[in-house]
MARGUVEX-320856 format. One record per residue (C-alpha): residue number from 1; residue in three letters; x, y, z. Coordinates in pm, 1 decimal. Each point is the difference from the previous one (the first is absolute). Layout:
MARGUVEX-320856
{r NUM 'Ala' {X Y Z}}
...
end
This chain:
MARGUVEX-320856
{r 1 'Unk' {-744.1 -1806.4 163.6}}
{r 2 'Unk' {-359.1 116.2 -16.7}}
{r 3 'Unk' {73.5 360.7 105.1}}
{r 4 'Unk' {291.6 203.4 -135.0}}
{r 5 'Unk' {119.7 334.9 133.5}}
{r 6 'Unk' {193.3 197.7 -259.6}}
{r 7 'Unk' {236.7 280.6 77.3}}
{r 8 'Unk' {-23.4 281.1 -256.2}}
{r 9 'Unk' {323.8 195.0 -65.8}}
{r 10 'Unk' {275.5 -222.9 -132.1}}
{r 11 'Unk' {-229.8 -303.0 -15.2}}
{r 12 'Unk' {-299.6 74.2 -223.1}}
{r 13 'Unk' {83.3 363.3 -73.3}}
{r 14 'Unk' {305.7 170.5 -144.9}}
{r 15 'Unk' {-40.8 351.0 140.0}}
{r 16 'Unk' {364.0 81.7 59.8}}
{r 17 'Unk' {40.2 275.5 -261.3}}
{r 18 'Unk' {-302.4 183.8 138.0}}
{r 19 'Unk' {130.1 -26.3 356.0}}
{r 20 'Unk' {349.5 107.4 -103.5}}
{r 21 'Unk' {-144.6 303.3 -179.1}}
{r 22 'Unk' {-166.2 101.8 327.5}}
{r 23 'Unk' {331.7 -7.9 186.3}}
{r 24 'Unk' {169.4 194.0 -278.9}}
{r 25 'Unk' {-279.2 260.6 -3.6}}
{r 26 'Unk' {-4.4 56.6 376.0}}
{r 27 'Unk' {375.5 5.8 45.4}}
{r 28 'Unk' {25.7 247.7 -284.7}}
{r 29 'Unk' {-264.4 222.7 160.6}}
{r 30 'Unk' {186.8 -11.0 330.7}}
{r 31 'Unk' {337.7 60.3 -166.9}}
{r 32 'Unk' {139.5 -329.6 127.8}}
{r 33 'Unk' {241.7 -226.2 -191.4}}
{r 34 'Unk' {-190.0 -225.3 -238.2}}
{r 35 'Unk' {112.9 -364.3 18.5}}
{r 36 'Unk' {33.0 -226.3 -301.0}}
{r 37 'Unk' {-284.0 -234.2 -87.2}}
{r 38 'Unk' {212.8 -290.3 120.5}}
{r 39 'Unk' {54.2 172.0 336.6}}
{r 40 'Unk' {-374.9 52.8 27.8}}
{r 41 'Unk' {-64.4 -364.7 -91.8}}
{r 42 'Unk' {231.2 -118.4 277.4}}
{r 43 'Unk' {-171.6 227.7 253.6}}
{r 44 'Unk' {-368.7 -62.5 -70.4}}
{r 45 'Unk' {-200.4 -249.4 201.4}}
{r 46 'Unk' {-207.6 14.7 313.0}}
{r 47 'Unk' {-125.4 357.7 -15.1}}
{r 48 'Unk' {71.0 342.6 -146.0}}
{r 49 'Unk' {105.6 112.0 347.8}}
{r 50 'Unk' {274.8 -261.2 16.6}}
{r 51 'Unk' {116.8 68.3 -354.4}}
{r 52 'Unk' {-7.9 378.7 29.1}}
{r 53 'Unk' {216.9 -16.7 311.6}}
{r 54 'Unk' {283.6 -107.7 -230.8}}
{r 55 'Unk' {-22.6 321.1 -201.5}}
{r 56 'Unk' {-92.4 296.4 221.5}}
{r 57 'Unk' {103.5 135.3 341.9}}
{r 58 'Unk' {-236.4 -61.4 289.0}}
{r 59 'Unk' {-117.5 361.4 21.5}}
{r 60 'Unk' {-171.1 -17.3 -341.2}}
{r 61 'Unk' {-89.7 -369.7 2.9}}
{r 62 'Unk' {-370.0 43.7 84.3}}
{r 63 'Unk' {-45.4 272.2 -261.7}}
{r 64 'Unk' {177.8 -210.6 -262.1}}
{r 65 'Unk' {-221.6 -299.7 67.3}}
{r 66 'Unk' {-318.0 206.4 -22.4}}
{r 67 'Unk' {115.1 152.7 -329.5}}
{r 68 'Unk' {83.3 -348.4 -130.0}}
{r 69 'Unk' {-344.7 -136.1 84.7}}
{r 70 'Unk' {-172.5 298.6 -161.0}}
{r 71 'Unk' {202.8 -32.3 -318.4}}
{r 72 'Unk' {-59.7 -374.5 -19.9}}
{r 73 'Unk' {-374.5 57.1 18.6}}
{r 74 'Unk' {23.5 228.5 -302.7}}
{r 75 'Unk' {190.4 -250.5 -217.7}}
{r 76 'Unk' {-90.6 -335.0 156.0}}
{r 77 'Unk' {-116.2 -170.6 -320.1}}
{r 78 'Unk' {297.2 120.2 -205.1}}
{r 79 'Unk' {280.6 -249.7 -66.3}}
{r 80 'Unk' {-209.2 -273.4 161.3}}
{r 81 'Unk' {24.8 -341.0 -164.0}}
{r 82 'Unk' {-92.2 -356.3 85.1}}
{r 83 'Unk' {295.2 -230.9 42.0}}
{r 84 'Unk' {45.2 -256.9 -278.6}}
{r 85 'Unk' {-229.1 -293.7 66.2}}
{r 86 'Unk' {-207.7 180.2 264.1}}
{r 87 'Unk' {-324.5 19.1 -194.9}}
{r 88 'Unk' {-13.6 -360.8 -125.0}}
{r 89 'Unk' {101.2 -127.5 343.0}}
{r 90 'Unk' {-279.0 176.1 187.1}}
{r 91 'Unk' {-250.1 -77.0 -276.2}}
{r 92 'Unk' {73.1 -372.5 15.6}}
{r 93 'Unk' {-3.8 -4.2 380.1}}
{r 94 'Unk' {-337.5 174.4 2.5}}
{r 95 'Unk' {-130.7 -234.7 -271.3}}
{r 96 'Unk' {82.7 -285.7 236.5}}
{r 97 'Unk' {-219.1 156.7 267.0}}
{r 98 'Unk' {270.4 118.7 236.6}}
{r 99 'Unk' {-26.3 304.7 224.1}}
{r 100 'Unk' {239.8 279.7 -93.9}}
{r 101 'Unk' {91.4 313.2 192.8}}
{r 102 'Unk' {238.3 291.0 -32.1}}
{r 103 'Unk' {182.4 38.3 331.9}}
{r 104 'Unk' {237.0 294.2 -18.3}}
{r 105 'Unk' {182.1 271.9 190.5}}
{r 106 'Unk' {-105.9 237.3 -276.1}}
{r 107 'Unk' {-280.2 240.5 93.2}}
{r 108 'Unk' {-330.1 -183.0 -33.9}}
{r 109 'Unk' {-183.1 254.1 -215.0}}
{r 110 'Unk' {295.7 36.6 -235.7}}
{r 111 'Unk' {22.7 -378.7 -23.6}}
{r 112 'Unk' {-365.6 -21.4 -100.7}}
{r 113 'Unk' {46.4 276.1 -259.1}}
{r 114 'Unk' {297.2 -188.9 -143.9}}
{r 115 'Unk' {-188.2 -330.4 -7.1}}
{r 116 'Unk' {-284.2 170.5 -188.3}}
{r 117 'Unk' {249.0 162.8 -237.9}}
{r 118 'Unk' {174.7 -332.0 -66.5}}
{r 119 'Unk' {-336.3 -177.7 -32.8}}
{r 120 'Unk' {62.4 -262.8 266.4}}
{r 121 'Unk' {-255.0 112.2 261.6}}
{r 122 'Unk' {-255.0 -243.6 -141.4}}
{r 123 'Unk' {218.5 -293.4 103.6}}
{r 124 'Unk' {56.4 114.5 359.2}}
{r 125 'Unk' {-224.5 -88.2 291.2}}
{r 126 'Unk' {146.5 292.1 193.0}}
{r 127 'Unk' {274.2 262.6 -28.1}}
{r 128 'Unk' {147.7 97.9 336.0}}
{r 129 'Unk' {264.8 266.6 44.1}}
{r 130 'Unk' {195.9 143.1 285.2}}
{r 131 'Unk' {-239.0 280.5 95.6}}
{r 132 'Unk' {-306.7 -226.1 4.2}}
{r 133 'Unk' {102.4 -106.2 353.5}}
{r 134 'Unk' {233.2 145.2 264.1}}
{r 135 'Unk' {256.6 -260.9 -104.4}}
{r 136 'Unk' {245.5 -83.1 -276.6}}
{r 137 'Unk' {214.5 -297.7 -95.8}}
{r 138 'Unk' {149.7 -177.0 184.2}}
{r 139 'Unk' {-241.9 66.8 290.3}}
{r 140 'Unk' {-182.5 -319.7 90.5}}
{r 141 'Unk' {-322.8 198.1 42.4}}
{r 142 'Unk' {13.3 107.9 -365.7}}
{r 143 'Unk' {33.0 -360.1 -115.8}}
{r 144 'Unk' {-281.8 -107.2 230.4}}
{r 145 'Unk' {-218.3 277.3 -143.0}}
{r 146 'Unk' {32.0 -120.6 -359.6}}
{r 147 'Unk' {-67.0 -360.1 103.5}}
{r 148 'Unk' {-317.7 111.8 174.2}}
{r 149 'Unk' {-106.2 208.7 -299.2}}
{r 150 'Unk' {23.1 -307.9 -222.4}}
{r 151 'Unk' {-120.4 -241.6 268.5}}
{r 152 'Unk' {305.9 -193.1 -108.2}}
{r 153 'Unk' {131.6 -311.5 169.5}}
{r 154 'Unk' {373.1 41.2 74.6}}
{r 155 'Unk' {44.3 -371.0 -70.4}}
{r 156 'Unk' {-68.6 56.4 -371.8}}
{r 157 'Unk' {116.4 359.7 -42.3}}
{r 158 'Unk' {331.7 130.7 -135.8}}
{r 159 'Unk' {159.1 336.7 -62.8}}
{r 160 'Unk' {178.0 89.5 -324.2}}
{r 161 'Unk' {239.9 291.9 32.6}}
{r 162 'Unk' {348.0 132.9 -60.0}}
{r 163 'Unk' {143.2 118.2 330.9}}
{r 164 'Unk' {98.3 -100.9 351.3}}
{r 165 'Unk' {-300.9 201.8 122.4}}
{r 166 'Unk' {-226.4 -236.2 -194.5}}
{r 167 'Unk' {171.9 -304.0 147.0}}
{r 168 'Unk' {-28.5 134.4 355.1}}
{r 169 'Unk' {-365.8 92.1 -54.8}}
{r 170 'Unk' {-78.0 -351.6 -123.3}}
{r 171 'Unk' {192.8 -183.9 269.6}}
{r 172 'Unk' {-162.8 214.4 269.6}}
{r 173 'Unk' {-325.1 -189.4 -71.7}}
{r 174 'Unk' {166.7 -330.3 -89.4}}
{r 175 'Unk' {-57.0 7.1 -374.9}}
{r 176 'Unk' {269.7 -56.9 -265.5}}
{r 177 'Unk' {157.5 284.2 -195.6}}
{r 178 'Unk' {105.4 -59.9 -359.3}}
{r 179 'Unk' {212.4 278.7 -145.0}}
{r 180 'Unk' {110.9 131.1 -337.3}}
{r 181 'Unk' {319.8 195.3 -57.6}}
{r 182 'Unk' {-167.0 257.2 -226.6}}
{r 183 'Unk' {-6.4 258.4 279.9}}
{r 184 'Unk' {288.8 164.6 179.8}}
{r 185 'Unk' {118.7 -298.3 204.2}}
{r 186 'Unk' {247.8 -261.4 -113.4}}
{r 187 'Unk' {-30.9 -375.9 20.4}}
{r 188 'Unk' {260.3 -0.9 278.4}}
{r 189 'Unk' {-198.7 254.6 202.5}}
{r 190 'Unk' {-318.8 -202.4 -42.1}}
{r 191 'Unk' {178.9 -320.3 95.8}}
{r 192 'Unk' {136.2 169.8 311.9}}
{r 193 'Unk' {-357.3 101.4 88.4}}
{r 194 'Unk' {-113.1 -365.5 -26.6}}
{r 195 'Unk' {-223.5 18.8 -305.1}}
{r 196 'Unk' {-181.2 -328.4 -60.9}}
{r 197 'Unk' {80.7 19.7 -370.0}}
{r 198 'Unk' {184.3 245.7 -225.0}}
{r 199 'Unk' {-58.2 42.5 -373.7}}
{r 200 'Unk' {145.8 232.5 -264.2}}
{r 201 'Unk' {-342.4 119.8 -116.8}}
{r 202 'Unk' {-372.1 -74.3 4.1}}
{r 203 'Unk' {2.4 -244.0 -295.6}}
{r 204 'Unk' {258.1 -212.2 183.9}}
{r 205 'Unk' {-202.4 20.6 320.8}}
{r 206 'Unk' {-320.6 -93.2 -182.7}}
{r 207 'Unk' {163.4 -303.3 -156.6}}
{r 208 'Unk' {164.3 -123.8 320.7}}
{r 209 'Unk' {-291.8 53.2 237.5}}
{r 210 'Unk' {-301.8 -52.5 -223.7}}
{r 211 'Unk' {122.6 -175.7 -312.3}}
{r 212 'Unk' {-92.7 294.8 -222.4}}
{r 213 'Unk' {171.6 67.3 -332.0}}
{r 214 'Unk' {-81.0 370.0 -20.2}}
{r 215 'Unk' {249.9 174.8 -220.8}}
{r 216 'Unk' {-237.6 243.2 -173.2}}
{r 217 'Unk' {-291.6 210.3 114.5}}
{r 218 'Unk' {-349.7 -145.0 -31.2}}
{r 219 'Unk' {-223.5 218.3 -219.2}}
end
């Protein structure tokens, strides 16, 4: 695995509290019922448009999504944390000379801001988000775009993610998808989506796939 495509939310990044705050803020502004954090957790994934459809009537859906995106921009680096094991994993992979990319359905510019904020941009060969092309996961064209950007060979490339969208995006270009259950999808859901490997967290993934013993952050 010379080239590795990392999903962001739920894989390298724990951004859930920030995202949940955006739903709570917008629904409060629009005088809509505010779901519990657990209800929000079960609904997120794919896009704000899909998630918001669970919480507002169709006539205010577009407005709610635009408000959500605006509010996220204003607080995007708040409550943003690397997942345990994320930093040492990507540091060791980069030390070994591998290509690394962020490949996410998060907005590209926000993803780059977050990578700068979390101090991982230096390890990434590219950071590609959903508005950097006309596509999003699991569109095959989106996966092909990131492979071209890296000049990566599919025969030695893999995707590391946390959702069925990641699995579909990987399999669309015939690369394996290894998943962690630190996002919003369960092991059973990932198994049903035909993940090539499922791990409880990044340290377990690093040990199984690369032989790394990375339990603490590298200074």
